[in-house]
Structures are given as structure tokens and as C-alpha cells.
C-alpha positions as CSV (number, residue, x, y, z in Angstrom):
1,M,42.7,-92.0,17.3
2,E,45.8,-93.6,15.9
3,L,46.1,-96.4,17.9
4,V,43.3,-98.8,20.0
5,F,44.5,-101.6,22.6
6,R,41.5,-104.1,22.7
7,T,41.1,-106.4,25.5
8,R,39.2,-109.3,27.1
9,R,40.7,-108.0,30.7
10,A,42.1,-104.5,31.5
11,V,42.5,-102.8,35.0
12,T,41.0,-99.3,34.5
13,S,39.7,-96.5,36.8
14,A,36.1,-98.0,36.3
15,G,37.5,-101.4,37.0
16,E,38.4,-104.6,35.8
17,G,36.7,-105.8,32.5
18,S,36.9,-105.7,28.7
19,F,37.3,-102.7,27.1
20,D,38.8,-100.6,24.0
21,V,41.7,-98.4,25.1
22,G,42.0,-95.3,22.5
23,V,45.5,-93.2,22.3
24,D,45.8,-90.2,20.3
25,G,49.1,-87.8,20.8
26,G,50.3,-90.0,23.6
27,R,47.4,-89.8,25.8
28,I,44.2,-92.3,26.2
29,V,41.4,-90.6,24.7
30,A,38.8,-93.0,24.8
31,V,37.9,-96.2,27.0
32,A,35.0,-97.7,25.9
33,A,33.7,-101.6,25.6
34,Y,35.4,-104.2,23.8
35,G,34.9,-103.9,20.4
36,E,33.5,-100.2,20.0
37,L,36.8,-98.2,19.2
38,V,37.9,-97.6,15.6
39,G,41.5,-96.7,14.7
40,P,44.5,-97.1,12.1
41,R,46.1,-99.7,13.8
42,V,44.6,-102.2,16.9
43,V,46.7,-103.7,18.7
44,E,44.4,-106.9,20.0
45,L,45.7,-108.6,23.3
46,G,45.7,-112.6,23.8
47,D,43.3,-114.5,25.8
48,D,45.8,-114.9,28.6
49,E,46.7,-111.1,28.6
50,V,45.9,-108.0,30.7
51,L,46.2,-104.8,29.7
52,L,47.5,-102.6,33.0
53,P,48.9,-99.2,33.2
54,G,52.2,-98.6,33.5
55,L,53.6,-98.6,36.9
56,V,55.5,-96.3,38.8
57,D,58.2,-96.5,41.2
58,T,59.2,-93.8,43.2
59,H,62.0,-95.6,45.1
60,V,65.4,-96.2,42.4
61,H,68.9,-95.6,43.4
62,V,70.2,-95.3,39.8
63,N,73.3,-94.2,41.3
64,D,74.6,-92.3,38.1
65,P,76.9,-89.9,37.7
66,G,79.9,-91.4,39.8
67,R,78.8,-94.6,40.5
68,S,77.6,-95.8,36.9
69,D,79.4,-99.4,37.6
70,W,76.7,-100.1,40.5
71,E,74.0,-98.7,38.0
72,G,73.1,-96.2,35.2
73,F,70.2,-94.7,33.4
74,E,70.2,-96.5,30.2
75,T,70.4,-100.0,32.6
76,A,68.0,-99.0,35.0
77,T,65.6,-97.6,32.5
78,R,65.8,-100.7,30.6
79,A,65.1,-103.0,33.5
80,A,62.4,-100.7,34.8
81,A,60.7,-101.4,31.2
82,A,61.2,-104.9,31.0
83,G,59.3,-105.1,34.5
84,G,56.0,-103.1,33.2
85,I,57.4,-99.9,34.9
86,T,57.3,-96.6,32.5
87,T,58.2,-93.9,35.4
88,I,60.4,-94.1,37.7
89,V,61.9,-91.3,40.3
90,D,65.6,-91.5,41.0
91,M,67.1,-91.2,44.6
92,P,69.4,-88.1,45.9
93,L,72.3,-90.6,47.2
94,N,75.0,-93.2,45.8
95,S,75.1,-90.7,42.6
96,L,78.7,-88.5,42.9
97,P,77.2,-85.8,43.8
98,P,74.6,-86.4,45.4
99,T,71.5,-84.3,44.4
100,V,71.6,-81.6,47.5
101,D,71.6,-78.4,45.6
102,V,70.8,-77.4,42.0
103,A,73.9,-77.5,40.1
104,A,74.0,-81.6,41.2
105,L,70.6,-81.6,40.3
106,E,71.3,-80.6,37.0
107,L,74.5,-82.3,36.1
108,K,72.1,-85.9,37.3
109,R,69.8,-84.7,34.5
110,K,72.7,-83.3,31.8
111,T,73.6,-87.2,32.6
112,A,70.0,-88.7,31.9
113,A,69.4,-86.8,28.7
114,G,68.8,-89.0,26.1
115,R,69.7,-92.4,27.8
116,V,66.5,-93.1,29.6
117,H,63.7,-95.8,28.5
118,V,60.9,-94.5,30.8
119,D,60.3,-91.1,32.3
120,V,62.4,-90.2,34.8
121,G,62.0,-88.1,37.7
122,F,64.5,-87.0,40.6
123,W,64.1,-86.6,44.8
124,G,66.1,-83.6,45.9
125,G,68.3,-84.7,49.1
126,A,67.8,-83.0,52.8
127,I,71.3,-83.1,54.9
128,P,73.3,-81.3,57.3
129,G,74.0,-77.6,55.8
130,N,71.7,-77.1,52.8
131,S,68.7,-76.0,54.6
132,A,69.6,-73.2,52.2
133,D,69.3,-74.7,49.1
134,L,66.1,-76.6,49.9
135,G,63.7,-73.8,48.2
136,A,66.1,-73.8,44.8
137,L,65.5,-77.4,44.4
138,H,61.8,-76.9,45.2
139,E,61.5,-74.6,42.5
140,S,63.5,-76.3,39.9
141,G,60.8,-79.5,39.7
142,V,62.2,-82.0,42.2
143,F,59.7,-84.2,43.6
144,G,60.5,-83.9,47.4
145,F,63.4,-84.7,49.6
146,K,64.9,-87.6,50.8
147,C,66.4,-87.7,54.4
148,F,68.4,-90.2,57.0
149,L,68.5,-90.2,60.4
150,L,71.4,-92.3,60.4
151,H,74.7,-93.2,58.1
152,S,73.6,-93.7,55.0
153,G,76.3,-96.3,53.9
154,V,77.7,-93.0,51.8
155,D,79.6,-90.7,53.7
156,E,78.4,-87.8,51.2
157,F,74.6,-87.8,52.1
158,P,75.0,-87.5,56.6
159,P,71.9,-87.7,58.4
160,L,70.2,-85.1,59.9
161,E,69.8,-84.9,63.6
162,T,66.8,-84.1,65.3
163,G,66.6,-80.4,65.4
164,E,67.9,-79.8,61.5
165,L,65.0,-82.4,60.6
166,E,62.4,-80.2,62.5
167,A,64.1,-77.2,60.9
168,D,63.7,-78.8,57.7
169,L,60.4,-80.1,57.8
170,R,59.6,-76.5,58.8
171,I,60.6,-74.8,55.5
172,L,59.3,-78.3,53.3
173,A,55.7,-76.9,55.2
174,D,56.2,-73.3,53.9
175,L,56.9,-74.8,50.6
176,G,54.0,-77.4,50.4
177,A,56.9,-80.0,49.5
178,M,57.6,-83.2,50.9
179,M,60.1,-85.2,53.3
180,I,60.7,-88.6,52.5
181,V,62.4,-90.7,55.6
182,H,64.7,-93.9,56.1
183,A,63.7,-94.1,59.6
184,E,65.7,-96.0,61.3
185,D,67.4,-94.6,64.9
186,P,70.9,-94.1,65.7
187,D,71.0,-94.5,69.0
188,T,69.0,-98.1,69.2
189,I,71.4,-99.6,66.7
190,E,74.6,-98.6,68.3
191,Q,73.2,-100.6,71.3
192,A,72.5,-103.6,69.3
193,P,74.9,-106.4,68.7
194,Q,77.7,-105.0,65.8
195,A,76.4,-107.0,62.2
196,H,79.8,-109.6,61.6
197,G,79.8,-112.8,59.6
198,G,77.9,-115.2,57.6
199,H,75.0,-115.9,59.7
200,Y,71.5,-114.0,59.1
201,A,70.2,-114.1,62.3
202,D,73.0,-111.9,63.9
203,F,73.0,-109.9,60.7
204,L,68.9,-109.2,61.8
205,N,69.8,-108.8,65.3
206,S,71.8,-105.9,64.4
207,R,68.7,-103.8,62.8
208,P,66.0,-104.8,65.5
209,R,62.6,-103.5,64.1
210,E,62.7,-101.1,68.0
211,A,65.0,-99.2,65.6
212,E,62.3,-98.3,63.0
213,N,59.7,-97.8,65.6
214,V,61.7,-95.5,67.6
215,A,62.5,-93.6,64.3
216,I,59.0,-93.8,62.8
217,A,57.3,-92.1,66.2
218,R,60.0,-89.4,66.4
219,V,59.1,-88.7,62.2
220,I,55.3,-88.3,63.3
221,E,55.6,-86.3,66.4
222,L,57.7,-83.7,64.1
223,A,55.1,-84.5,61.5
224,R,52.3,-83.2,64.2
225,R,54.4,-80.4,65.3
226,T,55.3,-78.4,61.8
227,G,52.5,-79.7,59.3
228,A,54.7,-81.3,56.9
229,R,54.1,-84.0,54.5
230,V,56.1,-86.8,55.5
231,H,56.8,-90.3,54.1
232,I,58.2,-93.4,55.5
233,L,60.4,-95.6,52.9
234,H,60.8,-99.0,52.8
235,L,58.4,-100.3,55.8
236,S,59.6,-103.2,57.7
237,S,58.9,-103.2,61.1
238,S,55.2,-104.5,61.4
239,D,55.1,-103.0,64.9
240,A,55.0,-99.5,63.8
241,L,51.4,-100.2,61.9
242,A,49.7,-99.4,64.8
243,M,51.1,-96.0,65.1
244,I,50.8,-95.4,61.8
245,G,47.4,-95.6,61.4
246,A,46.5,-93.8,64.6
247,A,48.4,-90.9,63.4
248,R,46.8,-90.9,60.3
249,R,43.5,-91.0,62.1
250,E,44.7,-87.6,64.0
251,G,45.3,-85.6,60.4
252,V,49.0,-86.5,60.4
253,A,50.1,-85.9,56.8
254,L,52.1,-89.1,56.7
255,T,52.1,-92.2,54.1
256,V,54.1,-95.2,53.9
257,E,55.4,-97.5,51.5
258,T,56.7,-101.1,51.7
259,C,59.1,-103.2,49.2
260,P,58.4,-106.1,47.2
261,H,61.4,-108.1,49.2
262,Y,59.8,-107.8,52.7
263,L,56.5,-109.1,51.0
264,T,58.6,-112.3,49.6
265,F,61.1,-113.4,51.4
266,S,61.4,-113.7,55.2
267,A,64.6,-114.2,57.7
268,E,64.1,-118.0,58.3
269,E,64.3,-118.6,54.7
270,I,67.8,-116.9,54.2
271,A,71.0,-119.2,54.1
272,D,74.3,-117.8,55.9
273,G,76.5,-116.0,53.6
274,A,73.7,-115.1,51.5
275,T,74.3,-111.7,51.6
276,Q,72.2,-110.7,48.3
277,F,69.5,-110.4,50.4
278,K,71.1,-108.3,52.8
279,C,69.3,-104.4,52.9
280,C,68.5,-101.7,55.5
281,P,66.3,-102.2,57.2
282,P,66.3,-105.8,56.7
283,I,64.1,-108.9,55.8
284,R,62.0,-109.8,58.9
285,E,60.0,-113.0,60.3
286,S,57.7,-115.0,57.9
287,R,55.0,-113.5,60.3
288,N,56.0,-110.0,60.4
289,R,56.0,-110.4,56.5
290,E,52.4,-111.8,57.1
291,L,51.4,-108.3,58.8
292,L,52.6,-106.3,56.0
293,W,50.0,-107.8,53.8
294,Q,47.6,-106.8,56.2
295,G,48.9,-103.4,56.3
296,L,48.5,-103.5,52.6
297,A,45.2,-104.9,52.7
298,D,43.7,-102.1,55.0
299,G,45.3,-99.0,53.8
300,T,47.9,-98.7,56.8
301,I,50.6,-99.1,54.1
302,D,49.8,-97.3,50.5
303,F,51.8,-98.6,48.4
304,V,54.5,-100.8,46.9
305,V,58.3,-99.8,45.4
306,S,61.3,-101.3,45.0
307,D,63.7,-99.6,46.9
308,H,66.3,-100.9,43.9
309,S,69.8,-100.4,45.3
310,P,72.1,-101.8,43.2
311,C,76.0,-102.4,43.4
312,T,78.9,-104.5,41.9
313,P,79.3,-108.5,42.8
314,E,82.5,-107.3,44.8
315,L,80.5,-105.2,47.5
316,K,78.1,-108.3,48.1
317,R,81.4,-109.8,49.6
318,F,80.3,-112.6,48.2
319,D,83.9,-114.3,48.7
320,I,83.5,-114.6,52.8
321,G,79.5,-114.4,53.0
322,D,79.9,-111.6,55.5
323,F,76.7,-109.5,56.3
324,G,78.9,-106.9,58.1
325,E,81.3,-106.2,55.4
326,A,78.5,-106.5,52.4
327,W,76.8,-103.9,51.0
328,G,73.3,-103.6,51.7
329,G,70.2,-103.7,48.7
330,I,68.5,-105.2,46.6
331,A,68.4,-105.5,43.2
332,S,64.7,-105.7,42.1
333,L,63.7,-103.4,39.5
334,Q,62.5,-105.7,36.6
335,V,60.9,-108.3,39.0
336,G,58.6,-106.4,41.3
337,L,55.5,-107.3,39.6
338,P,55.3,-110.7,39.5
339,A,56.9,-111.0,42.8
340,V,54.4,-109.0,44.5
341,W,52.0,-110.2,41.9
342,T,53.1,-113.9,43.2
343,G,52.2,-113.3,46.6
344,A,49.0,-111.0,46.3
345,R,47.5,-114.1,44.4
346,D,48.4,-116.6,46.9
347,R,46.8,-114.7,49.4
348,G,43.4,-113.7,47.5
349,F,44.2,-110.5,46.6
350,T,43.4,-109.3,42.6
351,L,45.4,-107.6,39.8
352,A,43.2,-104.6,40.6
353,D,45.0,-104.5,44.2
354,V,48.4,-104.7,42.7
355,V,47.7,-101.5,40.4
356,R,46.7,-99.7,43.0
357,W,49.6,-100.4,45.1
358,M,52.1,-100.1,42.3
359,A,50.5,-97.7,40.3
360,E,47.9,-95.7,41.2
361,R,49.2,-94.6,44.9
362,P,52.9,-94.2,44.1
363,A,51.9,-91.8,41.1
364,A,49.0,-89.9,43.3
365,Q,52.0,-89.3,46.2
366,A,54.5,-88.6,43.6
367,G,51.8,-85.7,42.1
368,L,52.3,-87.6,38.7
369,A,48.6,-86.9,37.8
370,R,48.6,-88.1,34.3
371,K,50.4,-91.9,35.3
372,G,49.3,-94.9,36.9
373,R,46.2,-94.8,35.4
374,I,43.8,-96.0,32.6
375,E,41.1,-93.5,32.5
376,I,40.9,-90.7,29.8
377,G,43.6,-88.1,29.6
378,A,46.3,-89.9,31.4
379,D,49.4,-90.7,29.3
380,A,48.8,-93.8,27.6
381,D,51.7,-95.9,29.3
382,F,50.4,-99.5,29.7
383,C,51.7,-103.0,30.6
384,V,50.8,-106.1,28.6
385,F,50.9,-108.4,31.5
386,A,50.3,-112.8,31.5
387,P,49.3,-112.8,35.1
388,D,49.2,-116.7,34.8
389,E,52.4,-117.6,33.2
390,Q,55.2,-119.0,35.3
391,F,59.1,-118.2,35.5
392,V,62.2,-119.2,37.3
393,V,64.4,-115.8,37.6
394,D,67.6,-116.2,36.2
395,V,70.3,-113.0,36.5
396,A,71.4,-113.6,33.7
397,N,68.0,-112.6,31.9
398,L,68.1,-109.2,34.2
399,R,68.7,-105.8,32.5
400,H,70.1,-104.2,34.8
401,R,74.0,-103.4,35.3
402,N,75.3,-106.4,37.6
403,P,74.3,-110.1,37.6
404,V,73.3,-109.9,41.1
405,S,69.6,-109.9,42.7
406,A,68.0,-111.8,46.2
407,Y,65.3,-113.3,43.3
408,H,68.0,-115.6,41.4
409,G,66.3,-119.2,41.0
410,R,62.7,-117.6,42.3
411,A,59.8,-119.2,40.6
412,L,57.1,-116.6,39.8
413,T,53.8,-115.9,38.6
414,G,53.2,-113.0,36.1
415,V,54.9,-112.1,33.1
416,V,55.7,-108.4,31.6
417,R,55.1,-109.3,27.5
418,S,55.5,-105.5,26.5
419,T,55.8,-102.0,28.0
420,W,53.9,-98.9,26.3
421,L,55.3,-95.1,27.1
422,R,52.8,-92.7,25.6
423,G,51.5,-95.2,22.8
424,K,54.8,-96.6,21.9
425,E,56.0,-100.1,22.9
426,I,59.5,-99.6,24.3
427,G,62.5,-100.7,22.4
428,S,65.9,-100.3,21.6
429,V,65.6,-96.6,21.4
430,A,65.6,-94.4,24.5
431,E,62.3,-92.3,24.4
432,G,62.0,-91.2,27.9
433,E,61.0,-88.0,29.4
434,L,62.8,-86.2,32.4
435,L,60.0,-85.0,34.4
436,V,59.9,-82.1,37.1
437,R,56.8,-81.9,39.5
438,G,53.8,-81.1,37.9
439,G,55.2,-82.0,34.4
440,I,58.1,-82.7,31.9
441,S,61.2,-80.6,31.8
């Protein structure tokens, strides 16, 4: 073997312990007791460091091509690597054109080629009128299909009505593909007070939890009726946990994610005009946050991913602090691991729990069979993490394109010391690969 990682603490598929991990040809070829393996190069971790599998973030808006002033493949993947993430899956919208046909997918791949520092896969999009494109996109290797049930925020990615969603779910069931859903009900939001002004409470009232609850109930019913695999994106409403659990016990093919910002922040602490906290669905009250943590603990929520949705500072409307006018999205790709670990440790969870939520399960959901685990045969993707080191987030030190983040000024615990992709430490050279469902393109 060409490389050995030697560490007193590693989180492997066999549990946490002291291990040597052997690497050859970009894969893990041995996991042995501490000090057992030999090789021409040994990387010995410090006593304050833990070897984790590279994280997998299946919810990232890179916005490239077309809105590369918001983000881009080079900056997004640099930020991912700095956060211990070795694989991302890019969302189909906010880029121009959106990834709703094979031509758009190929343009996105061409734009990304040679510019990515981590491995990158792509979701396809399901919008009105592109049902005939779903099969070809699936054959081209997208990891599944995203849809909205209400306006997405960009006109070129319109929502699916209930009948269109059901028709597309039947197509995806036949393909064995998955639909991932932004689940908020447009009628409920239409009847709610309009978002306006600088009071966060007013914005929160404009996106009530009932909108999520109604939409998730509809998605569950359509999944039950069609037999399709469905995934609920960025769960914010803890009210929906009971129906999600009941549906899964019935056998509905349903998975659910939440995001670091829903687990970290609470509505009560968001100041007037602080539009860096605007996202949809919104950050809710502290009691709701604690119930989301409970949903992770009991397995109702499967995993945690960033929903990294950056924009330019101007779009956040810091000049007027108006939640109704500001772009909704939280830039968090680089700080997701310490944010989740900070909250998890305070609540008695372990690093093994965090690895399950941020590496193993998102990899499994996307069908990334060689990602998210330290075990023989997996890709040699690693995060060297110092779980006790504390720091304060400074947007000037974040590697995504624009210096905007809700985490600025937040004290967090846990520092990523280095990130390794297929046995090579990620540095200035872009050596990531473009992934297709089941392999590398």
C-alpha cells in the first residue's frame, strides 16, 4: 500500500477506535489495529485529531453557469474541501440554464470540468413540460430529480402542480429514480401575511409551518399511490415528524433531511434586519429546533446537508434590511461540520452520530456506494478533524465566493485540519471528478 493513516481516534464502519488505515490506488485497502500496517508513507494524526470519512453534501447550489457571480464550481468546491466535504451533489436550479434536459446537463459538466476540488455529481430538475426529458436525464447519470411545489425564487424553474407531480412520480417509479421535493404549499403561503419589512417575526409568519405540513402530507400520499421514492428537502417544521414516521412504518419509500441552520439558530435570536438569516422554509423557534434534534436522534430525520444557497451581498438587501425583498438562502458549506458538531456535542451525541448524519446516510441516499465510510473498498476520502478546537466564524476566512453567511461571528467547536480525496490531500490543484449515478463520468 502506498499510504497509511495512523490515528488514536478514527470513526470507521466498525466504530470509533485506534486504527491504521491503508490506502492504495485511491481506495482503502486495509483497516487494522493501531501500528500494524507499514508503507512508504505514514500520516500520523495528532493526539487532538480524529480521522473521519470525507463528508457528503447532497444539497448544494453552485449556480454555475449563468449566475457565477453568486458562486461557482471552483469557489464552492474549495469551500467544501475546507469544511471536510469530499463529495457534493449540485442542485439543478439557479444555474442558467437549469438542469432540466441533457443539453443543460452537458453544459454544466463542461463548465465544471477541471475546476472542481472535490467530487461533484448533479441532480436533474422536474418542471412543467419536461416529463419527456426525465428518462434521458436519468440515463445520463443524474442522481435523481428535484421539484418545487411553489415558486422556486427563479422564474426559469417553475413548480409542479399536483397532477404533474403525480405523473412524474409514475415515470420515476418505472425508472427506479428518486424525486426530491421542496415541500411548501403555495395556497397556505398565499393565505398567510405577506413578507415585508425588517421584523423577522413577520417573515416567519409569512412561511408558516402549516405550509410544510400540508405539502409533506401531499407528497406522502402521492408516494404511497405511485410507489415512487421521494425525499423531503430541508425539513424545518417539527410538526411533520409524526406523519413522516407513520408513513415510513407503512412502507412508503420516504427519506428526509434537515440543515445545520435549522439545528443551530432559533427565530428568537434573529435581529431585525438580519437578512443573512433568511431562508425558505425559515428558521423556526427554539422548541422546534430541539424537536428536530430529537428527530435525528430517533431516525425520523435521515441526515443533515447544507442547502448552501449563496448570493451576492446586494441580493441580501442589507441596505434596507427587508426580509420580503432579500434573497432567501444560507451560505454554509464550509462550516456545516463544526456547526452540527457544536450542537450535537452539547446534546450528548458523538462523532459517530455526526458521521452517520453527514457522511454515511447522504452517501447511501444518493447511491454513492464508495463514499461516506472508512472501510475496505471505499474511496480514500478523509477529513482530519480537531473536535475540541474552538473558533469564531469570520466571513473573510470562508472560501465561497461572497462574504455573506449567517454564521459570521458565531463561536463554534471543531476545526477541519485537512481534507483528502482518494488518498491525496486537497490543495490548490483541482483534482475532483465529475460523478454520474453509479460511477465517474
